[in-house]
C-alpha positions in Angstrom: -31.8 63.1 72.0 -29.4 60.3 71.0 -30.3 58.2 73.9 -34.0 58.7 73.1 -33.5 57.6 69.5 -31.6 54.5 70.4 -34.2 53.7 73.0 -37.0 54.0 70.3 -35.1 51.6 68.0 -34.6 49.2 70.8 -38.3 49.4 71.8 -39.5 48.8 68.1 -37.1 45.7 67.7 -38.4 44.4 71.0 -41.9 44.6 69.7 -41.0 42.9 66.5 -39.2 40.1 68.2 -42.1 39.6 70.7 -44.6 38.8 68.0 -42.6 37.1 65.3 -39.3 35.4 64.4 -37.1 37.4 62.1 -34.8 35.5 59.7 -31.7 37.4 58.7 -29.0 36.1 56.4 -29.3 32.8 54.5 -27.4 29.6 54.0 -28.3 26.7 51.8 -27.5 24.1 54.4 -29.2 25.8 57.4 -32.3 27.3 55.7 -33.2 25.1 52.8 -34.1 21.4 52.3 -33.7 19.4 49.0 -37.0 19.2 47.3 -36.2 16.8 44.4 -33.3 15.5 42.4 -31.1 14.7 45.4 -27.9 13.7 43.4 -28.3 16.9 41.3 -28.0 19.3 44.2 -24.5 20.3 45.3 -24.0 22.6 48.1 -20.5 23.9 48.8 -18.5 26.6 50.6 -20.1 26.0 54.0 -23.6 26.4 52.6 -22.9 29.6 50.9 -22.9 28.4 47.2 -24.8 25.7 45.3 -25.3 24.2 41.8 -28.5 22.6 40.6 -28.2 20.2 37.7 -30.7 18.6 35.3 -30.1 15.5 33.2 -32.3 13.3 31.1 -33.7 11.6 34.3 -34.5 14.5 36.6 -34.0 18.2 37.4 -33.5 19.4 41.0 -34.7 21.9 43.5 -34.6 23.1 47.1 -37.2 24.7 49.3 -37.0 26.7 52.5 -37.4 25.0 55.9 -39.6 28.0 57.1 -42.5 29.8 55.8 -42.4 33.7 55.6 -45.0 36.3 55.8 -43.4 39.3 54.1 -39.7 40.1 53.6 -36.9 40.5 51.0 -35.3 37.6 49.4 -32.1 37.9 47.3 -30.2 35.3 45.3 -27.2 35.6 43.1 -27.6 33.4 40.1 -25.5 32.3 37.0 -27.6 30.7 34.4 -27.0 27.7 32.2 -24.5 28.6 29.4 -24.7 27.5 25.8 -27.8 25.9 24.4 -30.3 26.0 27.3 -33.5 25.7 25.2 -36.3 24.1 27.0 -34.9 24.5 30.5 -36.4 26.6 33.2 -34.5 27.9 36.2 -36.8 29.4 38.9 -36.6 31.5 42.0 -39.9 32.0 43.6 -42.1 32.2 46.7 -45.2 30.1 47.0 -47.7 28.7 49.4 -49.6 25.4 48.7 -53.0 24.3 47.6 -55.5 25.4 44.8 -55.8 28.9 46.3 -52.1 29.4 46.6 -50.3 32.8 46.5 -47.0 32.8 44.5 -44.4 35.4 43.3 -42.4 33.9 40.3 -39.1 34.6 38.6 -38.6 32.0 35.9 -35.5 32.2 33.6 -36.5 30.6 30.1 -33.6 29.0 28.3 -32.8 29.6 24.7 -30.8 28.3 21.9 -27.1 29.5 21.8 -26.8 33.1 20.9 -30.3 34.0 21.7 -31.2 35.8 25.0 -32.8 34.3 28.0 -36.3 35.5 28.9 -37.1 36.4 32.5 -40.7 35.6 33.0 -42.4 37.1 36.1 -45.9 36.3 37.3 -47.9 36.8 40.5 -50.6 34.4 41.7 -53.3 35.5 44.2 -55.8 32.9 45.7 -54.7 30.5 42.9 -55.2 32.9 40.0 -52.2 34.0 38.0 -52.3 35.2 34.5 -50.2 38.2 35.4 -47.2 37.6 33.3 -44.6 40.3 32.3 -41.6 39.1 30.3 -38.3 40.7 29.9 -35.1 40.3 27.9 -32.2 40.8 30.3 -29.7 43.6 29.2 -26.7 41.5 30.0 -25.5 37.9 29.4 -26.8 36.1 32.6 -24.6 33.0 31.9 -21.3 34.8 32.1 -21.4 36.1 35.8 -23.6 36.1 38.9 -26.3 38.8 39.0 -28.6 39.5 42.0 -32.4 38.7 41.7 -34.7 39.9 44.4 -38.2 39.7 45.7 -39.4 42.5 48.1 -42.8 41.8 49.4 -45.0 43.6 52.1 -48.7 44.2 52.4 -48.5 47.3 50.3 -46.7 46.2 47.2 -44.4 43.7 45.6 -41.2 44.7 44.0 -39.1 42.5 41.7 -35.4 43.7 41.4 -32.4 42.8 39.2 -29.1 43.9 40.6 -31.0 46.1 43.0 -32.8 47.8 40.2 -36.6 47.5 40.3 -38.1 46.1 37.1 -41.7 45.4 38.3 -44.0 46.8 40.9 -47.4 45.6 41.9 -49.3 47.6 44.5 -52.1 46.4 46.7 -55.6 47.2 45.5 -58.9 46.4 47.1 -60.2 45.4 43.6 -57.2 43.2 42.5 -59.3 40.2 42.0 -60.5 40.7 45.6 -57.2 40.2 47.3 -53.5 40.7 47.6 -51.0 38.1 49.0 -51.1 39.0 52.7 -52.8 36.1 54.4 -50.7 33.1 53.5 -47.1 32.5 54.4 -44.9 31.5 51.6 -41.9 29.2 51.2 -38.9 30.1 49.1 -38.0 27.8 46.1 -35.1 27.4 43.7 -35.6 24.8 41.0 -34.2 23.6 37.6 -36.6 21.6 35.5 -37.8 20.5 32.0 -40.1 23.0 30.5 -39.6 22.3 26.8 -43.2 21.9 26.1 -43.6 25.7 26.5 -40.4 27.4 27.7 -38.7 28.1 24.4 -40.7 29.6 21.6 -43.9 28.1 23.1 -42.5 24.6 22.9 -41.2 24.8 19.3 -37.6 24.3 20.4 -36.9 21.1 22.6 -34.1 20.3 25.0 -30.9 19.0 23.4 -30.1 16.3 25.8 -26.6 15.7 24.3 -25.7 19.0 26.0 -26.8 17.6 29.5 -26.2 17.8 32.3 -27.4 21.5 32.5 -26.0 23.3 35.4 -27.1 26.6 37.1 -25.0 28.2 39.9 -26.3 30.0 43.0 -24.6 31.9 45.8 -25.2 34.5 48.6 -28.7 33.6 49.5 -30.1 36.4 51.6 -33.4 36.2 53.6 -34.7 39.2 55.6 -38.2 37.9 56.4 -40.6 37.2 59.1 -41.2 33.5 60.0 -44.8 33.1 60.7 -45.4 31.2 63.9 -48.7 30.0 65.4 -50.2 32.7 67.6 -47.7 35.3 66.5 -48.0 38.3 64.1 -45.7 39.9 61.6 -47.3 43.3 62.0 -44.2 44.9 63.5 -42.1 43.5 60.6 -44.5 44.9 58.0 -44.0 48.4 59.2 -40.2 47.9 59.0 -39.9 46.9 55.4 -38.9 49.1 52.5 -41.6 51.6 51.8 -41.2 51.6 48.0 -39.5 53.4 45.2 -38.1 56.9 45.1 -37.9 59.2 42.0 -34.5 57.8 40.8 -35.5 54.1 41.1 -38.9 54.9 39.4 -37.0 56.4 36.5 -34.7 53.3 36.1 -37.8 51.0 36.2 -39.6 52.9 33.5 -36.4 52.9 31.3 -36.0 49.1 31.7 -39.8 48.6 31.0 -39.6 50.7 27.8 -36.5 48.9 26.5 -36.7 45.3 27.7 -40.3 44.1 28.1 -41.3 41.7 25.5 -44.7 40.7 26.8 -47.1 42.4 29.3 -50.4 41.0 30.1 -51.7 44.6 30.6 -51.0 45.1 26.9 -52.5 41.9 25.7 -55.7 43.3 24.1 -56.3 40.1 22.2 -56.3 38.0 25.4 -58.5 40.7 27.2 -60.8 41.6 24.2 -63.6 42.4 26.7 -61.5 44.8 28.8 -58.2 44.7 30.7 -58.0 43.5 34.3 -58.8 46.3 36.8 -55.2 46.6 38.0 -54.1 47.4 34.4 -56.6 50.1 34.0 -55.7 51.7 37.3 -51.9 51.3 36.6 -51.4 49.3 39.8 -49.3 46.9 37.9 -46.2 47.7 35.9 
């Protein structure tokens, strides 16, 4: 029986590798390119750690060399300490163009002593407006915490320290689509969002506190690199299937305590009726 089991695993892996390229691990030097702000990107420790800086001239950012169709993406982040009002630190997946797909984690800075807001959003075929915002239940500037995107054709899960905080399932009526057809690149950026990021733009960046610096380490990519003529179907079946009872309970607890905005509760914005996925509880 043991040899049969091992043979089955080998056969499955062979099928996956025959139709796609699997990316395992992650390194800022090997897997990412500088997107903007060259002098404000500092990669150290053999590519295992990085800082992004923003001064009054420019922010900074990196982007993956490859495009991925499904996978899990983890990053440990320590956010800008002190007065970070107006800054946006982002970790997200995105394709390009007016009909792009995107899965966002954006950390909205705040004045000293006030908590960061983690803004999550999901774009499908260029349409977003699916924001859920959270206060974090710890100080994200004091130590590194792990933020994750787990994406397959059935659902998207966003996690903090391996605890799920948001789940969106695939639905045939989710504005007619789900992000399954476009490969996405991985981005990490730090930029000036003071026209909206802190109290809807009422609090601006205090440039006397610059440069603003966010730290990153232990990038992990377990995704399928989409190649012409190759499929990621085998990889799809091998990804995490979803949540168990314990993780569902943790997600509900976080949702009840720490959500500060949910588009599915915005009855003013959707006075004529909530989006279908809200009514069917396919979004949390």
